[in-house]
C-alpha positions, 0 to 999 in steps of 0.5 A: 081785749082784741082778737089778737090777744087770743089768736097769738097766744093760741098759735104759740101754745100759751094758753089752752084751747079751752081757755081760748074757746071761752074768750073767743065766745065772749069776744065774738058773741055779737060778730060771729054767725050762728053756726060758729057760735054754736060750734064754740058752745058745743066744744066748751059744753060738750055734745049731747047728741052723739049722732051729731059729733063731728068727724074729728071726734070719732075714731076706730076702736076695739071692744072688750068685756069685763067678766066676773069669773068663779075662782079667777075674779075680774077677767077682761076679754076681747069681744067680737060683736061685728054681727050685733054691730051690723044689726045696730047700724041698721037701726040707726045706731053708731058703729060699736067700733067707733069711738065718739067723744062727746065731752067738752074740750076742758075735760079732754084736756084734763083727761090727757093731763092725767093720762098715764098709759097709751089707751083710753076706755069708754064704757057703754050705757047700761042699755047697750051692755044688757044686749051683750049680757044677754048674748054672751055666755061666760062659763062660770061667771057673767059680763059686768060691762062692755067697753071700747078701747082706742089709742090715747093719741086720738085725744090730741087730734081732737085738741089740734083739730079744735085749735086749728078751727078756732084759729081759722075763725079768729084769723077771719075776724082779726083780718076784718078787725084790721081792715075796719081799724086802718084807714086807706090814707094811712095804710101801707099796702105790700104786693105779693106774688100769687101762690098755688098750694100743692099738698096731700089730703093726709088726714083731717088734722093736716088739711086743717093746718093747710087751711090755717096756713093758706088763710094766714098768707091770704090775710096779708093780701096773697092771692092763692090757688087753693082746692078748698076754695073751689066750688062744687062741679069745678074741674079739679085737673084743669084747675091744677094745670092752670093754677101751677102754670099761672101762679108766680109761686108754688108752695109744695107742702111735704109730708111722708104721705105727699112723698108716698103718693108721688111714688105710688103707681095709683093716679092721685091729684098729688101725682098729677100735680108732681108731673106738671111740676116735674115738666116745669123743672126739666125745662127750667132747672134754675127756676125758683118758682117751686118752694118746698114747705116741710111739714113733716119728716125731712126734706129727703123723705117728704119731697121728690128728688127734684125738690129735696135739695131746693131751698125751702122752709121747715114748718114742722115746729108750730112754735116758729110758725109766725116767724116762718110765715114772715120769712116766706112773705118777705124773702119769697112772696113779697114784690120788691 
């Protein structure tokens, strides 16, 4: 088995993420670093320490009590526990209004498969429930238990975040594997243009997708200007100006949030980049340097007026990712 035997089916959604994690653990146990191996193990087995659960497994929620009431039976009521939440935060507990999912990925996949509604519930352990029982008065009844409720779509976000990180890990080792298996005498080397990546920090899932996108083109030998590669302390506006000016190609990754940021009056990195791009296009209308990469929405709802009608590539469908990457490399980035 090679890394690509896991990587390609994972990208194409032909195997579940849980299976890809298990196969990766077997294949990389001698080659991956300890931090990555620990992460793979925790995603397979689940997280035992709720205080160390990654950010992508934490999301906002509401609180409810399940009560037994005379003449009514079971009754569910929303709960305002902000005062108690403040006290618990001071004691080092996680927020009551933050659902943390510790389960292994396979269990999360099974929950999604069985899910019928658009909400998920998580009941508090007895020690937390007892605090509410002592503090809440239910006329003619009592509190049975307390639970958190959140949108079930967050579970899909966990799967996507884990998938994207695993892809990035596999891409790294796949690149090294190919380099070690190819002799310099037989290798045919393509030369590509340098690329600046313009995008917005929409959310963790989007940032991981962008990182995967960048790692993919980098694995082919493309030089990239990418903010996530900057060291701490770097001058970001100077990096943007230099990168957009010096790069042969600027790939603009469009989403609804990207468009909203360039329209906003608030000063953001996206607006600064857009101002540089606008000035460049104003002085050279026929330039093919700036290529729209559609990740979400449509070209007219995710890009500026100057970019929406320029020829770009639609990356909104992950199934076509490899096909689109090849088109981008061969038709736009390859130095012929």
